[in-house]
C-alpha positions in Angstrom: 27.8 -33.0 119.1 24.8 -31.4 120.7 25.3 -28.7 123.2 22.6 -27.4 125.5 23.5 -24.0 127.0 21.3 -24.7 130.0 22.8 -28.2 130.6 19.3 -29.8 130.4 20.5 -32.7 128.3 23.6 -33.5 130.3 26.8 -31.8 131.5 28.6 -30.3 128.5 28.4 -31.6 125.0 26.9 -35.0 123.9 28.4 -36.9 121.0 25.3 -38.1 119.1 26.9 -39.4 115.8 30.4 -40.6 114.8 31.2 -41.9 111.3 34.0 -42.7 108.9 33.6 -42.3 105.2 30.3 -41.3 103.6 29.7 -38.1 101.7 28.2 -35.6 102.1 27.8 -35.3 105.9 25.1 -32.8 106.7 22.6 -32.2 109.5 18.9 -31.4 108.7 15.9 -30.9 110.9 13.0 -32.9 109.4 10.7 -31.5 112.0 11.0 -30.1 115.6 11.8 -33.5 117.1 13.6 -35.3 114.2 17.3 -34.6 113.5 18.5 -36.2 110.2 22.2 -36.9 109.8 22.8 -37.2 106.0 25.7 -39.6 105.6 25.2 -40.9 102.1 27.1 -44.2 101.3 28.5 -44.2 104.9 29.0 -47.7 106.0 30.7 -47.3 109.4 29.0 -45.1 112.0 27.6 -45.2 115.5 24.8 -43.2 117.0 24.8 -42.6 120.8 21.0 -43.2 120.9 18.4 -43.0 118.2 16.1 -41.4 120.9 17.6 -38.9 123.3 15.3 -38.9 126.3 13.3 -35.9 127.2 14.5 -33.8 130.1 12.7 -31.7 132.7 13.0 -28.0 132.0 13.6 -25.2 134.4 9.9 -24.6 134.7 9.1 -28.3 135.3 7.9 -29.1 131.8 9.1 -32.3 130.1 10.9 -31.7 126.9 10.0 -34.2 124.1 12.5 -36.8 123.0 14.8 -36.1 120.0 14.8 -38.7 117.3 18.1 -39.0 115.5 17.9 -40.6 112.1 21.0 -41.5 110.0 20.3 -41.6 106.3 23.0 -43.4 104.4 21.2 -44.9 101.4 19.2 -43.5 98.5 16.3 -45.8 99.4 15.8 -44.2 102.9 13.1 -41.6 103.1 12.3 -39.4 106.2 9.1 -37.5 106.3 8.7 -37.9 102.5 12.2 -36.7 101.6 15.0 -38.8 100.2 18.1 -37.1 101.3 20.6 -39.2 99.4 19.0 -39.1 96.0 21.0 -36.9 93.7 20.2 -36.0 90.1 22.2 -37.8 87.4 24.9 -35.7 85.9 24.0 -34.2 82.5 24.9 -36.3 79.4 27.1 -34.6 76.9 
């Protein structure tokens, strides 16, 4: 869920991501406009929109779009980072 205290995105909260399974589920900001949902091995999910449209602010400025990226595979890389690549456990 995203919540904008000034209701610029919409009235109330916006469900951006919904998923079943997958682990871990974490949220990261890759940069100011890219939100990464880390959902490793998650097979069933939906994203409201990969691009949430910019809105006009109180001062008339247009806010940039927000890019929502769901990473659910070790091969996926966002801004040079592979979120679902974990080190191998130590061998005894």
